[in-house]
C-alpha positions in Angstrom: 111.6 119.7 113.3 108.0 120.2 112.1 107.0 116.6 109.9 103.9 117.0 107.5 101.9 114.7 108.9 99.5 112.1 106.4 97.1 109.7 106.5 97.6 106.5 104.8 94.8 105.0 103.0 94.2 101.9 105.2 93.7 104.4 107.4 91.6 106.5 106.2 89.2 103.1 105.9 89.8 102.0 109.8 89.1 105.9 111.1 85.8 105.3 108.6 84.9 102.1 109.7 85.0 102.8 112.9 83.5 106.2 112.7 80.8 104.2 111.1 80.5 101.4 113.5 80.3 104.2 116.9 77.6 105.8 114.7 75.4 102.7 115.2 74.9 103.7 118.4 75.6 107.4 118.3 76.5 109.9 115.6 78.0 112.4 118.0 80.2 110.1 120.2 81.3 108.9 116.6 82.1 112.8 115.6 83.6 112.9 119.2 85.4 110.5 118.8 87.0 111.1 115.3 87.9 114.5 116.1 90.1 113.5 119.3 91.8 111.3 116.4 92.5 113.7 114.1 93.6 116.8 116.6 96.1 113.7 118.3 97.0 112.9 114.8 97.5 116.4 114.0 100.2 117.1 116.6 102.6 114.2 115.6 103.8 117.3 113.7 106.0 118.1 116.6 105.9 115.1 119.0 105.8 112.8 116.7 108.2 110.9 118.8 106.2 110.2 121.9 104.6 107.1 120.8 106.1 104.3 122.0 107.7 101.6 119.3 105.0 99.0 117.8 107.1 95.7 119.9 105.4 93.4 117.9 106.9 94.7 114.4 110.3 95.2 115.4 110.7 98.8 113.7 112.0 101.8 115.8 110.5 104.1 113.3 106.5 102.7 113.4 105.1 103.7 117.0 101.8 103.7 117.9 100.0 106.6 121.1 96.6 105.1 122.6 93.3 106.2 122.0 91.1 104.7 124.3 91.0 100.7 123.5 92.5 101.8 119.7 96.0 101.8 118.5 97.1 104.8 116.6 99.9 103.2 114.4 102.1 105.4 112.3 105.7 105.7 110.4 108.3 108.2 111.5 110.3 110.0 108.1 112.8 111.8 107.8 110.4 114.9 106.3 107.0 113.6 107.1 104.3 111.5 109.6 102.4 108.6 108.0 99.8 107.1 110.2 99.4 103.4 109.3 96.4 102.1 110.8 93.9 102.5 113.7 93.6 98.7 115.5 91.2 98.0 118.1 93.9 97.0 121.0 92.3 93.4 121.3 93.0 92.8 117.9 96.4 90.5 116.6 98.0 92.9 115.1 101.0 91.0 114.0 98.5 88.5 111.8 96.7 91.5 111.3 99.6 93.9 109.8 101.0 90.6 107.8 97.4 90.0 105.8 96.9 93.8 105.5 101.1 94.3 104.3 100.6 97.6 106.3 104.0 99.6 106.5 
C-alpha cells in the first residue's frame, strides 16, 4: 500500500542544518547529499517497512535507514510515513530523542 511521505519540522531543520554544515566545504556535495536523502525518503511511500526498527526506542513502527553515516528515522502510520529526524550515527539517539521530545 502506498503511503504519503511527510517531513516533520524537526527533520526539516535537521536536513537544513546538515546541508548548511556540508556546504561550508562544498555546496556541490551539500546539494548532492540533500538530494540523495530526499530521493530515499520518497521511496518510503512504497517500501516503508524496509528500514530496520530503531532498537533504542523500542517501537516497531519507528524505523531507520542508514545513509552514509546518518540515520534517517521515520514513523510508519496507517496511511503515511513521517520523517522524524536525521541524526549522525555517532550521536546518543536516546538522549537526543528525550531532549527533543520527538515521536
